PDB file of N, CA, C, O and CB in Angstrom:
ATOM      1  N   MET A   1      45.707   3.155 -23.477  1.00  0.00           N
ATOM      2  CA  MET A   1      45.313   1.891 -22.893  1.00  0.00           C
ATOM      3  C   MET A   1      44.013   2.094 -22.112  1.00  0.00           C
ATOM      4  O   MET A   1      43.855   3.085 -21.400  1.00  0.00           O
ATOM      5  CB  MET A   1      46.437   1.326 -21.980  1.00  0.00           C
ATOM      6  N   VAL A   2      43.095   1.152 -22.252  1.00  0.00           N
ATOM      7  CA  VAL A   2      41.808   1.223 -21.585  1.00  0.00           C
ATOM      8  C   VAL A   2      41.902   0.481 -20.256  1.00  0.00           C
ATOM      9  O   VAL A   2      42.391  -0.646 -20.180  1.00  0.00           O
ATOM     10  CB  VAL A   2      40.682   0.631 -22.476  1.00  0.00           C
ATOM     11  N   ARG A   3      41.422   1.148 -19.221  1.00  0.00           N
ATOM     12  CA  ARG A   3      41.435   0.533 -17.899  1.00  0.00           C
ATOM     13  C   ARG A   3      40.010   0.476 -17.382  1.00  0.00           C
ATOM     14  O   ARG A   3      39.333   1.500 -17.303  1.00  0.00           O
ATOM     15  CB  ARG A   3      42.355   1.317 -16.918  1.00  0.00           C
ATOM     16  N   LYS A   4      39.560  -0.701 -17.034  1.00  0.00           N
ATOM     17  CA  LYS A   4      38.199  -0.881 -16.548  1.00  0.00           C
ATOM     18  C   LYS A   4      38.144  -0.507 -15.065  1.00  0.00           C
ATOM     19  O   LYS A   4      38.940  -0.981 -14.255  1.00  0.00           O
ATOM     20  CB  LYS A   4      37.717  -2.345 -16.770  1.00  0.00           C
ATOM     21  N   ILE A   5      37.183   0.356 -14.736  1.00  0.00           N
ATOM     22  CA  ILE A   5      37.007   0.792 -13.362  1.00  0.00           C
ATOM     23  C   ILE A   5      35.742   0.150 -12.812  1.00  0.00           C
ATOM     24  O   ILE A   5      34.666   0.281 -13.395  1.00  0.00           O
ATOM     25  CB  ILE A   5      36.936   2.343 -13.267  1.00  0.00           C
ATOM     26  N   SER A   6      35.877  -0.540 -11.693  1.00  0.00           N
ATOM     27  CA  SER A   6      34.730  -1.209 -11.090  1.00  0.00           C
ATOM     28  C   SER A   6      34.640  -0.829  -9.620  1.00  0.00           C
ATOM     29  O   SER A   6      35.445  -1.276  -8.803  1.00  0.00           O
ATOM     30  CB  SER A   6      34.834  -2.745 -11.253  1.00  0.00           C
ATOM     31  N   LYS A   7      33.670  -0.012  -9.295  1.00  0.00           N
ATOM     32  CA  LYS A   7      33.461   0.377  -7.898  1.00  0.00           C
ATOM     33  C   LYS A   7      33.015  -0.829  -7.074  1.00  0.00           C
ATOM     34  O   LYS A   7      33.389  -0.963  -5.908  1.00  0.00           O
ATOM     35  CB  LYS A   7      32.414   1.512  -7.799  1.00  0.00           C
ATOM     36  N   THR A   8      32.224  -1.694  -7.676  1.00  0.00           N
ATOM     37  CA  THR A   8      31.719  -2.867  -6.961  1.00  0.00           C
ATOM     38  C   THR A   8      32.864  -3.767  -6.516  1.00  0.00           C
ATOM     39  O   THR A   8      32.897  -4.211  -5.368  1.00  0.00           O
ATOM     40  CB  THR A   8      30.741  -3.656  -7.842  1.00  0.00           C
ATOM     41  N   ALA A   9      33.785  -4.034  -7.403  1.00  0.00           N
ATOM     42  CA  ALA A   9      34.924  -4.884  -7.061  1.00  0.00           C
ATOM     43  C   ALA A   9      35.779  -4.227  -5.979  1.00  0.00           C
ATOM     44  O   ALA A   9      36.291  -4.904  -5.088  1.00  0.00           O
ATOM     45  CB  ALA A   9      35.776  -5.173  -8.311  1.00  0.00           C
ATOM     46  N   GLU A  10      35.927  -2.914  -6.063  1.00  0.00           N
ATOM     47  CA  GLU A  10      36.714  -2.184  -5.075  1.00  0.00           C
ATOM     48  C   GLU A  10      36.061  -2.263  -3.692  1.00  0.00           C
ATOM     49  O   GLU A  10      36.740  -2.506  -2.695  1.00  0.00           O
ATOM     50  CB  GLU A  10      36.881  -0.716  -5.503  1.00  0.00           C
ATOM     51  N   ILE A  11      34.753  -2.059  -3.637  1.00  0.00           N
ATOM     52  CA  ILE A  11      34.020  -2.132  -2.366  1.00  0.00           C
ATOM     53  C   ILE A  11      34.047  -3.551  -1.813  1.00  0.00           C
ATOM     54  O   ILE A  11      34.245  -3.755  -0.616  1.00  0.00           O
ATOM     55  CB  ILE A  11      32.560  -1.662  -2.550  1.00  0.00           C
ATOM     56  N   ASP A  12      33.849  -4.525  -2.690  1.00  0.00           N
ATOM     57  CA  ASP A  12      33.866  -5.929  -2.267  1.00  0.00           C
ATOM     58  C   ASP A  12      35.214  -6.314  -1.678  1.00  0.00           C
ATOM     59  O   ASP A  12      35.271  -6.983  -0.646  1.00  0.00           O
ATOM     60  CB  ASP A  12      33.534  -6.845  -3.445  1.00  0.00           C
ATOM     61  N   ALA A  13      36.291  -5.902  -2.319  1.00  0.00           N
ATOM     62  CA  ALA A  13      37.637  -6.211  -1.823  1.00  0.00           C
ATOM     63  C   ALA A  13      37.876  -5.549  -0.463  1.00  0.00           C
ATOM     64  O   ALA A  13      38.456  -6.160   0.434  1.00  0.00           O
ATOM     65  CB  ALA A  13      38.708  -5.747  -2.839  1.00  0.00           C
ATOM     66  N   ARG A  14      37.424  -4.289  -0.313  1.00  0.00           N
ATOM     67  CA  ARG A  14      37.611  -3.580   0.955  1.00  0.00           C
ATOM     68  C   ARG A  14      36.842  -4.261   2.080  1.00  0.00           C
ATOM     69  O   ARG A  14      37.367  -4.415   3.183  1.00  0.00           O
ATOM     70  CB  ARG A  14      37.166  -2.119   0.824  1.00  0.00           C
ATOM     71  N   LEU A  15      35.599  -4.671   1.812  1.00  0.00           N
ATOM     72  CA  LEU A  15      34.797  -5.322   2.845  1.00  0.00           C
ATOM     73  C   LEU A  15      35.377  -6.686   3.239  1.00  0.00           C
ATOM     74  O   LEU A  15      35.361  -7.055   4.413  1.00  0.00           O
ATOM     75  CB  LEU A  15      33.357  -5.488   2.361  1.00  0.00           C
ATOM     76  N   LYS A  16      35.888  -7.429   2.256  1.00  0.00           N
ATOM     77  CA  LYS A  16      36.518  -8.710   2.573  1.00  0.00           C
ATOM     78  C   LYS A  16      37.772  -8.497   3.418  1.00  0.00           C
ATOM     79  O   LYS A  16      38.043  -9.262   4.343  1.00  0.00           O
ATOM     80  CB  LYS A  16      36.869  -9.473   1.282  1.00  0.00           C
ATOM     81  N   LYS A  17      38.525  -7.459   3.096  1.00  0.00           N
ATOM     82  CA  LYS A  17      39.733  -7.154   3.849  1.00  0.00           C
ATOM     83  C   LYS A  17      39.399  -6.797   5.298  1.00  0.00           C
ATOM     84  O   LYS A  17      40.131  -7.162   6.219  1.00  0.00           O
ATOM     85  CB  LYS A  17      40.498  -6.007   3.182  1.00  0.00           C
ATOM     86  N   GLU A  18      38.282  -6.078   5.492  1.00  0.00           N
ATOM     87  CA  GLU A  18      37.858  -5.683   6.832  1.00  0.00           C
ATOM     88  C   GLU A  18      37.029  -6.780   7.520  1.00  0.00           C
ATOM     89  O   GLU A  18      36.536  -6.580   8.630  1.00  0.00           O
ATOM     90  CB  GLU A  18      37.051  -4.387   6.759  1.00  0.00           C
ATOM     91  N   ASP A  19      36.882  -7.902   6.881  1.00  0.00           N
ATOM     92  CA  ASP A  19      36.141  -9.060   7.411  1.00  0.00           C
ATOM     93  C   ASP A  19      34.689  -8.678   7.757  1.00  0.00           C
ATOM     94  O   ASP A  19      34.175  -9.026   8.820  1.00  0.00           O
ATOM     95  CB  ASP A  19      36.856  -9.625   8.670  1.00  0.00           C
ATOM     96  N   LYS A  20      34.053  -7.960   6.836  1.00  0.00           N
ATOM     97  CA  LYS A  20      32.668  -7.535   7.042  1.00  0.00           C
ATOM     98  C   LYS A  20      31.695  -8.264   6.113  1.00  0.00           C
ATOM     99  O   LYS A  20      30.556  -7.828   5.940  1.00  0.00           O
ATOM    100  CB  LYS A  20      32.550  -6.033   6.833  1.00  0.00           C
ATOM    101  N   THR A  21      32.134  -9.353   5.525  1.00  0.00           N
ATOM    102  CA  THR A  21      31.259 -10.123   4.650  1.00  0.00           C
ATOM    103  C   THR A  21      31.024 -11.505   5.233  1.00  0.00           C
ATOM    104  O   THR A  21      31.852 -12.036   5.974  1.00  0.00           O
ATOM    105  CB  THR A  21      31.855 -10.231   3.239  1.00  0.00           C
ATOM    106  N   ARG A  22      29.887 -12.071   4.886  1.00  0.00           N
ATOM    107  CA  ARG A  22      29.620 -13.454   5.288  1.00  0.00           C
ATOM    108  C   ARG A  22      28.632 -14.054   4.309  1.00  0.00           C
ATOM    109  O   ARG A  22      27.877 -13.338   3.652  1.00  0.00           O
ATOM    110  CB  ARG A  22      29.072 -13.530   6.748  1.00  0.00           C
ATOM    111  N   VAL A  23      28.644 -15.360   4.217  1.00  0.00           N
ATOM    112  CA  VAL A  23      27.752 -16.082   3.327  1.00  0.00           C
ATOM    113  C   VAL A  23      26.416 -16.278   4.039  1.00  0.00           C
ATOM    114  O   VAL A  23      26.369 -16.746   5.176  1.00  0.00           O
ATOM    115  CB  VAL A  23      28.368 -17.450   2.896  1.00  0.00           C
ATOM    116  N   LEU A  24      25.345 -15.916   3.361  1.00  0.00           N
ATOM    117  CA  LEU A  24      24.012 -16.028   3.945  1.00  0.00           C
ATOM    118  C   LEU A  24      23.372 -17.350   3.514  1.00  0.00           C
ATOM    119  O   LEU A  24      22.596 -17.387   2.559  1.00  0.00           O
ATOM    120  CB  LEU A  24      23.123 -14.824   3.526  1.00  0.00           C
ATOM    121  N   ASN A  25      23.700 -18.419   4.215  1.00  0.00           N
ATOM    122  CA  ASN A  25      23.119 -19.703   3.858  1.00  0.00           C
ATOM    123  C   ASN A  25      22.648 -20.503   5.066  1.00  0.00           C
ATOM    124  O   ASN A  25      22.467 -21.718   4.978  1.00  0.00           O
ATOM    125  CB  ASN A  25      24.115 -20.506   3.082  1.00  0.00           C
ATOM    126  N   SER A  26      22.451 -19.830   6.187  1.00  0.00           N
ATOM    127  CA  SER A  26      21.934 -20.542   7.358  1.00  0.00           C
ATOM    128  C   SER A  26      20.406 -20.531   7.318  1.00  0.00           C
ATOM    129  O   SER A  26      19.800 -19.785   6.549  1.00  0.00           O
ATOM    130  CB  SER A  26      22.457 -19.897   8.683  1.00  0.00           C
ATOM    131  N   GLU A  27      19.809 -21.348   8.135  1.00  0.00           N
ATOM    132  CA  GLU A  27      18.346 -21.451   8.176  1.00  0.00           C
ATOM    133  C   GLU A  27      17.712 -20.121   8.590  1.00  0.00           C
ATOM    134  O   GLU A  27      16.691 -19.722   8.031  1.00  0.00           O
ATOM    135  CB  GLU A  27      17.915 -22.565   9.148  1.00  0.00           C
ATOM    136  N   SER A  28      18.311 -19.438   9.560  1.00  0.00           N
ATOM    137  CA  SER A  28      17.759 -18.150   9.999  1.00  0.00           C
ATOM    138  C   SER A  28      17.859 -17.101   8.887  1.00  0.00           C
ATOM    139  O   SER A  28      16.986 -16.243   8.759  1.00  0.00           O
ATOM    140  CB  SER A  28      18.493 -17.653  11.263  1.00  0.00           C
ATOM    141  N   ASP A  29      18.925 -17.172   8.085  1.00  0.00           N
ATOM    142  CA  ASP A  29      19.059 -16.240   6.965  1.00  0.00           C
ATOM    143  C   ASP A  29      17.929 -16.444   5.960  1.00  0.00           C
ATOM    144  O   ASP A  29      17.357 -15.476   5.457  1.00  0.00           O
ATOM    145  CB  ASP A  29      20.425 -16.415   6.273  1.00  0.00           C
ATOM    146  N   PHE A  30      17.607 -17.710   5.667  1.00  0.00           N
ATOM    147  CA  PHE A  30      16.535 -18.002   4.719  1.00  0.00           C
ATOM    148  C   PHE A  30      15.184 -17.559   5.269  1.00  0.00           C
ATOM    149  O   PHE A  30      14.331 -17.084   4.520  1.00  0.00           O
ATOM    150  CB  PHE A  30      16.506 -19.496   4.389  1.00  0.00           C
ATOM    151  N   GLU A  31      14.992 -17.715   6.573  1.00  0.00           N
ATOM    152  CA  GLU A  31      13.741 -17.260   7.186  1.00  0.00           C
ATOM    153  C   GLU A  31      13.601 -15.749   7.074  1.00  0.00           C
ATOM    154  O   GLU A  31      12.522 -15.245   6.760  1.00  0.00           O
ATOM    155  CB  GLU A  31      13.677 -17.687   8.659  1.00  0.00           C
ATOM    156  N   LYS A  32      14.681 -15.028   7.328  1.00  0.00           N
ATOM    157  CA  LYS A  32      14.656 -13.568   7.208  1.00  0.00           C
ATOM    158  C   LYS A  32      14.383 -13.138   5.773  1.00  0.00           C
ATOM    159  O   LYS A  32      13.625 -12.197   5.538  1.00  0.00           O
ATOM    160  CB  LYS A  32      15.981 -12.969   7.690  1.00  0.00           C
ATOM    161  N   MET A  33      14.997 -13.823   4.815  1.00  0.00           N
ATOM    162  CA  MET A  33      14.761 -13.501   3.408  1.00  0.00           C
ATOM    163  C   MET A  33      13.299 -13.731   3.038  1.00  0.00           C
ATOM    164  O   MET A  33      12.703 -12.935   2.312  1.00  0.00           O
ATOM    165  CB  MET A  33      15.674 -14.342   2.504  1.00  0.00           C
ATOM    166  N   ASN A  34      12.731 -14.812   3.536  1.00  0.00           N
ATOM    167  CA  ASN A  34      11.323 -15.098   3.263  1.00  0.00           C
ATOM    168  C   ASN A  34      10.420 -14.044   3.887  1.00  0.00           C
ATOM    169  O   ASN A  34       9.425 -13.645   3.281  1.00  0.00           O
ATOM    170  CB  ASN A  34      10.947 -16.487   3.785  1.00  0.00           C
ATOM    171  N   GLN A  35      10.753 -13.588   5.091  1.00  0.00           N
ATOM    172  CA  GLN A  35       9.967 -12.534   5.735  1.00  0.00           C
ATOM    173  C   GLN A  35      10.015 -11.244   4.920  1.00  0.00           C
ATOM    174  O   GLN A  35       8.993 -10.584   4.732  1.00  0.00           O
ATOM    175  CB  GLN A  35      10.479 -12.277   7.162  1.00  0.00           C
ATOM    176  N   VAL A  36      11.191 -10.892   4.445  1.00  0.00           N
ATOM    177  CA  VAL A  36      11.334  -9.684   3.629  1.00  0.00           C
ATOM    178  C   VAL A  36      10.545  -9.834   2.335  1.00  0.00           C
ATOM    179  O   VAL A  36       9.881  -8.890   1.907  1.00  0.00           O
ATOM    180  CB  VAL A  36      12.823  -9.399   3.323  1.00  0.00           C
ATOM    181  N   ASN A  37      10.608 -11.004   1.708  1.00  0.00           N
ATOM    182  CA  ASN A  37       9.873 -11.236   0.463  1.00  0.00           C
ATOM    183  C   ASN A  37       8.368 -11.125   0.680  1.00  0.00           C
ATOM    184  O   ASN A  37       7.667 -10.542  -0.146  1.00  0.00           O
ATOM    185  CB  ASN A  37      10.218 -12.611  -0.111  1.00  0.00           C
ATOM    186  N   LYS A  38       7.867 -11.675   1.777  1.00  0.00           N
ATOM    187  CA  LYS A  38       6.437 -11.584   2.082  1.00  0.00           C
ATOM    188  C   LYS A  38       6.032 -10.140   2.324  1.00  0.00           C
ATOM    189  O   LYS A  38       4.983  -9.701   1.853  1.00  0.00           O
ATOM    190  CB  LYS A  38       6.088 -12.443   3.306  1.00  0.00           C
ATOM    191  N   TYR A  39       6.848  -9.407   3.049  1.00  0.00           N
ATOM    192  CA  TYR A  39       6.559  -8.002   3.313  1.00  0.00           C
ATOM    193  C   TYR A  39       6.529  -7.205   2.011  1.00  0.00           C
ATOM    194  O   TYR A  39       5.634  -6.388   1.797  1.00  0.00           O
ATOM    195  CB  TYR A  39       7.600  -7.411   4.277  1.00  0.00           C
ATOM    196  N   MET A  40       7.508  -7.445   1.147  1.00  0.00           N
ATOM    197  CA  MET A  40       7.554  -6.727  -0.125  1.00  0.00           C
ATOM    198  C   MET A  40       6.359  -7.074  -1.008  1.00  0.00           C
ATOM    199  O   MET A  40       5.871  -6.222  -1.750  1.00  0.00           O
ATOM    200  CB  MET A  40       8.853  -7.040  -0.862  1.00  0.00           C
ATOM    201  N   GLU A  41       5.895  -8.286  -0.937  1.00  0.00           N
ATOM    202  CA  GLU A  41       4.700  -8.682  -1.690  1.00  0.00           C
ATOM    203  C   GLU A  41       3.485  -7.889  -1.201  1.00  0.00           C
ATOM    204  O   GLU A  41       2.671  -7.433  -2.004  1.00  0.00           O
ATOM    205  CB  GLU A  41       4.443 -10.210  -1.548  1.00  0.00           C
ATOM    206  N   GLU A  42       3.372  -7.729   0.112  1.00  0.00           N
ATOM    207  CA  GLU A  42       2.270  -6.943   0.673  1.00  0.00           C
ATOM    208  C   GLU A  42       2.381  -5.482   0.248  1.00  0.00           C
ATOM    209  O   GLU A  42       1.376  -4.850  -0.074  1.00  0.00           O
ATOM    210  CB  GLU A  42       2.257  -7.049   2.211  1.00  0.00           C
ATOM    211  N   VAL A  43       3.596  -4.948   0.247  1.00  0.00           N
ATOM    212  CA  VAL A  43       3.807  -3.558  -0.151  1.00  0.00           C
ATOM    213  C   VAL A  43       3.421  -3.369  -1.613  1.00  0.00           C
ATOM    214  O   VAL A  43       2.780  -2.377  -1.958  1.00  0.00           O
ATOM    215  CB  VAL A  43       5.276  -3.140   0.078  1.00  0.00           C
ATOM    216  N   ARG A  44       3.803  -4.310  -2.476  1.00  0.00           N
ATOM    217  CA  ARG A  44       3.463  -4.219  -3.898  1.00  0.00           C
ATOM    218  C   ARG A  44       1.951  -4.252  -4.102  1.00  0.00           C
ATOM    219  O   ARG A  44       1.407  -3.478  -4.889  1.00  0.00           O
ATOM    220  CB  ARG A  44       4.125  -5.362  -4.683  1.00  0.00           C
ATOM    221  N   LYS A  45       1.277  -5.153  -3.389  1.00  0.00           N
ATOM    222  CA  LYS A  45      -0.184  -5.248  -3.505  1.00  0.00           C
ATOM    223  C   LYS A  45      -0.841  -3.952  -3.054  1.00  0.00           C
ATOM    224  O   LYS A  45      -1.770  -3.466  -3.699  1.00  0.00           O
ATOM    225  CB  LYS A  45      -0.721  -6.430  -2.676  1.00  0.00           C
ATOM    226  N   ASP A  46      -0.361  -3.390  -1.946  1.00  0.00           N
ATOM    227  CA  ASP A  46      -0.909  -2.137  -1.432  1.00  0.00           C
ATOM    228  C   ASP A  46      -0.688  -1.012  -2.443  1.00  0.00           C
ATOM    229  O   ASP A  46      -1.588  -0.207  -2.681  1.00  0.00           O
ATOM    230  CB  ASP A  46      -0.264  -1.777  -0.073  1.00  0.00           C
ATOM    231  N   TYR A  47       0.486  -0.955  -3.027  1.00  0.00           N
ATOM    232  CA  TYR A  47       0.788   0.083  -4.015  1.00  0.00           C
ATOM    233  C   TYR A  47      -0.121  -0.067  -5.233  1.00  0.00           C
ATOM    234  O   TYR A  47      -0.654   0.924  -5.732  1.00  0.00           O
ATOM    235  CB  TYR A  47       2.274   0.016  -4.440  1.00  0.00           C
ATOM    236  N   GLN A  48      -0.303  -1.299  -5.716  1.00  0.00           N
ATOM    237  CA  GLN A  48      -1.151  -1.525  -6.879  1.00  0.00           C
ATOM    238  C   GLN A  48      -2.593  -1.111  -6.590  1.00  0.00           C
ATOM    239  O   GLN A  48      -3.259  -0.531  -7.448  1.00  0.00           O
ATOM    240  CB  GLN A  48      -1.095  -2.996  -7.301  1.00  0.00           C
ATOM    241  N   LEU A  49      -3.071  -1.407  -5.390  1.00  0.00           N
ATOM    242  CA  LEU A  49      -4.420  -1.023  -5.005  1.00  0.00           C
ATOM    243  C   LEU A  49      -4.558   0.499  -4.987  1.00  0.00           C
ATOM    244  O   LEU A  49      -5.518   1.043  -5.533  1.00  0.00           O
ATOM    245  CB  LEU A  49      -4.775  -1.611  -3.629  1.00  0.00           C
ATOM    246  N   LYS A  50      -3.605   1.181  -4.365  1.00  0.00           N
ATOM    247  CA  LYS A  50      -3.648   2.643  -4.312  1.00  0.00           C
ATOM    248  C   LYS A  50      -3.538   3.253  -5.705  1.00  0.00           C
ATOM    249  O   LYS A  50      -4.204   4.244  -6.006  1.00  0.00           O
ATOM    250  CB  LYS A  50      -2.527   3.174  -3.421  1.00  0.00           C
ATOM    251  N   GLU A  51      -2.706   2.668  -6.545  1.00  0.00           N
ATOM    252  CA  GLU A  51      -2.545   3.180  -7.904  1.00  0.00           C
ATOM    253  C   GLU A  51      -3.838   3.035  -8.694  1.00  0.00           C
ATOM    254  O   GLU A  51      -4.247   3.964  -9.391  1.00  0.00           O
ATOM    255  CB  GLU A  51      -1.405   2.451  -8.621  1.00  0.00           C
ATOM    256  N   SER A  52      -4.482   1.884  -8.592  1.00  0.00           N
ATOM    257  CA  SER A  52      -5.730   1.681  -9.335  1.00  0.00           C
ATOM    258  C   SER A  52      -6.826   2.613  -8.822  1.00  0.00           C
ATOM    259  O   SER A  52      -7.601   3.149  -9.614  1.00  0.00           O
ATOM    260  CB  SER A  52      -6.189   0.215  -9.228  1.00  0.00           C
ATOM    261  N   ARG A  53      -6.897   2.808  -7.514  1.00  0.00           N
ATOM    262  CA  ARG A  53      -7.883   3.742  -6.962  1.00  0.00           C
ATOM    263  C   ARG A  53      -7.610   5.167  -7.436  1.00  0.00           C
ATOM    264  O   ARG A  53      -8.538   5.918  -7.736  1.00  0.00           O
ATOM    265  CB  ARG A  53      -7.875   3.688  -5.425  1.00  0.00           C
ATOM    266  N   SER A  54      -6.341   5.530  -7.501  1.00  0.00           N
ATOM    267  CA  SER A  54      -5.968   6.862  -7.967  1.00  0.00           C
ATOM    268  C   SER A  54      -6.366   7.049  -9.421  1.00  0.00           C
ATOM    269  O   SER A  54      -6.859   8.113  -9.794  1.00  0.00           O
ATOM    270  CB  SER A  54      -4.464   7.093  -7.794  1.00  0.00           C
ATOM    271  N   LEU A  55      -6.157   6.028 -10.250  1.00  0.00           N
ATOM    272  CA  LEU A  55      -6.531   6.119 -11.661  1.00  0.00           C
ATOM    273  C   LEU A  55      -8.042   6.247 -11.820  1.00  0.00           C
ATOM    274  O   LEU A  55      -8.523   7.007 -12.662  1.00  0.00           O
ATOM    275  CB  LEU A  55      -6.024   4.894 -12.429  1.00  0.00           C
ATOM    276  N   ILE A  56      -8.782   5.507 -11.013  1.00  0.00           N
ATOM    277  CA  ILE A  56     -10.246   5.591 -11.068  1.00  0.00           C
ATOM    278  C   ILE A  56     -10.708   6.987 -10.669  1.00  0.00           C
ATOM    279  O   ILE A  56     -11.562   7.574 -11.333  1.00  0.00           O
ATOM    280  CB  ILE A  56     -10.891   4.528 -10.148  1.00  0.00           C
ATOM    281  N   THR A  57     -10.153   7.512  -9.598  1.00  0.00           N
ATOM    282  CA  THR A  57     -10.510   8.858  -9.137  1.00  0.00           C
ATOM    283  C   THR A  57     -10.146   9.896 -10.189  1.00  0.00           C
ATOM    284  O   THR A  57     -10.927  10.809 -10.457  1.00  0.00           O
ATOM    285  CB  THR A  57      -9.805   9.181  -7.806  1.00  0.00           C
ATOM    286  N   ALA A  58      -8.976   9.765 -10.781  1.00  0.00           N
ATOM    287  CA  ALA A  58      -8.536  10.718 -11.800  1.00  0.00           C
ATOM    288  C   ALA A  58      -9.438  10.664 -13.024  1.00  0.00           C
ATOM    289  O   ALA A  58      -9.677  11.695 -13.653  1.00  0.00           O
ATOM    290  CB  ALA A  58      -7.086  10.440 -12.204  1.00  0.00           C
ATOM    291  N   SER A  59      -9.937   9.499 -13.372  1.00  0.00           N
ATOM    292  CA  SER A  59     -10.804   9.391 -14.545  1.00  0.00           C
ATOM    293  C   SER A  59     -12.180   9.995 -14.287  1.00  0.00           C
ATOM    294  O   SER A  59     -12.898  10.321 -15.233  1.00  0.00           O
ATOM    295  CB  SER A  59     -10.949   7.931 -14.958  1.00  0.00           C
ATOM    296  N   GLN A  60     -12.554  10.147 -13.028  1.00  0.00           N
ATOM    297  CA  GLN A  60     -13.856  10.691 -12.697  1.00  0.00           C
ATOM    298  C   GLN A  60     -13.851  12.206 -12.509  1.00  0.00           C
ATOM    299  O   GLN A  60     -14.908  12.819 -12.352  1.00  0.00           O
ATOM    300  CB  GLN A  60     -14.366  10.038 -11.461  1.00  0.00           C
ATOM    301  N   VAL A  61     -12.680  12.800 -12.524  1.00  0.00           N
ATOM    302  CA  VAL A  61     -12.564  14.245 -12.333  1.00  0.00           C
ATOM    303  C   VAL A  61     -12.995  14.957 -13.613  1.00  0.00           C
ATOM    304  O   VAL A  61     -12.565  14.601 -14.710  1.00  0.00           O
ATOM    305  CB  VAL A  61     -11.109  14.643 -11.944  1.00  0.00           C
ATOM    306  N   ILE A  62     -13.839  15.956 -13.459  1.00  0.00           N
ATOM    307  CA  ILE A  62     -14.264  16.748 -14.606  1.00  0.00           C
ATOM    308  C   ILE A  62     -13.498  18.063 -14.558  1.00  0.00           C
ATOM    309  O   ILE A  62     -13.564  18.802 -13.575  1.00  0.00           O
ATOM    310  CB  ILE A  62     -15.822  16.988 -14.604  1.00  0.00           C
ATOM    311  N   LEU A  63     -12.777  18.339 -15.623  1.00  0.00           N
ATOM    312  CA  LEU A  63     -11.984  19.562 -15.671  1.00  0.00           C
ATOM    313  C   LEU A  63     -12.824  20.676 -16.292  1.00  0.00           C
ATOM    314  O   LEU A  63     -13.426  20.497 -17.351  1.00  0.00           O
ATOM    315  CB  LEU A  63     -10.668  19.345 -16.477  1.00  0.00           C
ATOM    316  N   ASN A  64     -12.858  21.800 -15.636  1.00  0.00           N
ATOM    317  CA  ASN A  64     -13.556  22.979 -16.149  1.00  0.00           C
ATOM    318  C   ASN A  64     -12.529  24.036 -16.518  1.00  0.00           C
ATOM    319  O   ASN A  64     -11.598  24.309 -15.760  1.00  0.00           O
ATOM    320  CB  ASN A  64     -14.571  23.533 -15.106  1.00  0.00           C
ATOM    321  N   ALA A  65     -12.710  24.624 -17.685  1.00  0.00           N
ATOM    322  CA  ALA A  65     -11.759  25.629 -18.137  1.00  0.00           C
ATOM    323  C   ALA A  65     -12.082  26.989 -17.600  1.00  0.00           C
ATOM    324  O   ALA A  65     -11.372  27.952 -17.889  1.00  0.00           O
ATOM    325  CB  ALA A  65     -11.716  25.677 -19.629  1.00  0.00           C
TER     326      ALA A  65
END
């Protein structure tokens, strides 16, 4: 017999039992989510800039044997 094992369901049930879950639908929750999204957008832009600069620098390196 096949038994499906789900760690997510197990963790979710344990947290609900311990009353450590809540629904994030208040105005302050949405504001916090928006702040995190804006921060992550800045981080992505910074990473893309650094990556492109790194590629440019790498393309300019002359390798000598």
